[in-house]
C-alpha positions in Angstrom: -179.7 73.3 9.7 -178.8 76.9 10.5 -179.3 76.3 14.3 -176.8 73.4 14.0 -174.3 75.6 12.2 -174.7 78.3 14.8 -174.3 75.7 17.6 -171.1 74.4 16.0 -169.8 78.0 15.6 -170.4 78.6 19.3 -168.7 75.4 20.3 -165.7 76.2 18.1 -165.5 79.7 19.6 -165.5 78.2 23.1 -162.9 75.7 22.2 -160.7 78.5 20.8 -161.1 80.5 24.0 -159.9 77.4 25.9 -156.9 77.0 23.6 -158.4 73.8 22.1 -157.6 74.9 18.5 -157.3 71.5 16.9 -160.8 70.5 18.2 -162.2 73.9 17.0 -160.8 73.1 13.5 -162.9 70.0 13.5 -166.1 72.1 14.1 -165.2 74.5 11.4 -164.5 71.6 9.0 -168.0 70.2 9.8 -169.6 73.5 9.0 -167.6 74.1 5.8 -168.4 70.6 4.6 -172.1 71.7 4.5 -171.6 75.4 3.8 -168.2 75.9 2.1 -168.8 79.6 1.7 -169.8 80.3 5.3 -167.9 83.6 5.9 -167.8 83.2 9.7 -166.5 79.6 9.6 -163.9 80.5 7.0 -162.7 83.6 8.9 -162.6 81.9 12.3 -160.9 78.8 10.9 -158.3 81.2 9.4 -157.7 82.8 12.7 -157.5 79.4 14.4 -154.9 78.3 11.9 -152.9 81.4 12.6 -153.1 80.6 16.3 -151.6 77.2 15.4 -148.8 79.0 13.5 -150.1 77.8 10.1 -150.3 81.1 8.2 -150.2 79.5 4.7 -153.3 77.5 5.5 -154.9 80.5 7.1 -154.4 82.4 3.9 -156.5 79.9 2.0 -159.4 80.6 4.4 -159.1 84.3 3.9 -158.9 83.8 0.1 -162.2 81.9 0.4 -163.9 84.9 2.0 -162.3 87.5 -0.3 -163.4 85.6 -3.4 -167.0 86.4 -2.5 -166.5 89.5 -0.3 -163.5 91.4 -1.8 -164.1 94.3 0.6 -164.3 92.3 3.8 -162.1 94.4 6.1 -161.5 91.6 8.6 -160.4 89.2 5.9 -158.2 91.8 4.3 -156.5 92.6 7.7 -156.1 89.0 8.6 -154.7 88.2 5.1 -152.1 91.0 5.6 -151.3 89.6 9.1 -150.7 86.1 7.8 -148.5 87.4 4.9 -146.6 89.5 7.4 -145.9 86.3 9.5 -144.5 84.7 6.4 -142.2 87.7 5.8 -144.1 88.9 2.8 -144.2 92.5 4.0 -144.9 94.1 0.6 -147.8 91.8 0.0 -149.1 92.5 3.5 -148.9 96.2 3.0 -151.0 95.9 -0.2 -153.8 94.4 1.8 -153.5 97.0 4.5 -153.6 99.7 1.8 -156.9 98.1 0.5 -158.4 98.4 4.0 -157.2 102.0 4.2 -158.9 102.8 0.9 -162.1 101.5 2.3 -161.6 103.0 5.8 -158.8 105.6 6.1 -159.2 105.7 9.9 -158.8 101.9 10.5 -156.3 102.0 13.4 -155.5 98.3 13.1 -154.6 98.6 9.4 -152.5 101.7 10.1 -150.6 100.0 12.9 -150.1 96.8 11.0 -148.9 98.7 8.0 -146.4 100.4 10.3 -145.2 97.0 11.5 -144.7 95.7 8.0 -142.9 98.9 7.0 -140.7 98.6 10.0 -139.9 95.0 9.2 -139.1 96.1 5.7 -136.5 98.5 7.1 -138.5 101.7 6.6 -138.6 102.8 10.2 -139.3 106.5 9.6 -142.4 105.6 7.5 -143.5 103.0 10.1 -143.4 105.8 12.8 -145.7 107.9 10.6 -148.3 105.1 10.5 -148.0 104.4 14.2 -148.5 108.1 14.9 -151.5 108.3 12.5 -153.1 105.3 14.3 -152.5 107.0 17.7 -154.0 110.3 16.4 -157.3 108.4 15.9 -157.1 106.3 19.0 -154.6 107.6 21.6 -155.1 104.5 23.8 -154.2 102.0 21.1 -151.5 100.0 22.9 -150.1 98.2 19.8 -149.5 101.5 18.0 -147.9 103.1 21.1 -145.6 100.1 21.9 -144.6 99.9 18.3 -143.9 103.7 18.1 -141.8 103.5 21.2 -139.8 100.6 19.9 -139.3 102.2 16.5 -138.0 105.4 18.2 -135.6 103.5 20.4 -134.4 101.7 17.3 -133.7 105.0 15.5 -131.9 106.5 18.4 -129.7 103.4 18.9 -128.4 103.6 15.3 
């Protein structure tokens, strides 16, 4: 049974790489029908739903993971990302803060928190988080582009 699940996970991953998200969802659903608590299937289905611009449904998948693994960093970050997409910046920040309590040097959580702070109108605090992310990984493009954008925004106002 495990080899069939691994095979379905591989097929779903390949489908996602090819942009065949709806077909990939069918694979994840087959897995979750047999193993509803399969972390990888729940996570990957959540990411696939986000790729289909269905963040509310993605949140359900991340909640499934977090109910059994409350410190799953990937699920916490993805939950924050989905909430950010829905404009729930304060909620997103709380998930990024949880990640940062677990791993204070998580560059993705730092940059994403900066993005949510920026969207909330707190540009100066966003810049702080982009800089902190870059101090850990100076080649992190998302943090650098976001920092440059935030600086331009401040200078234009």
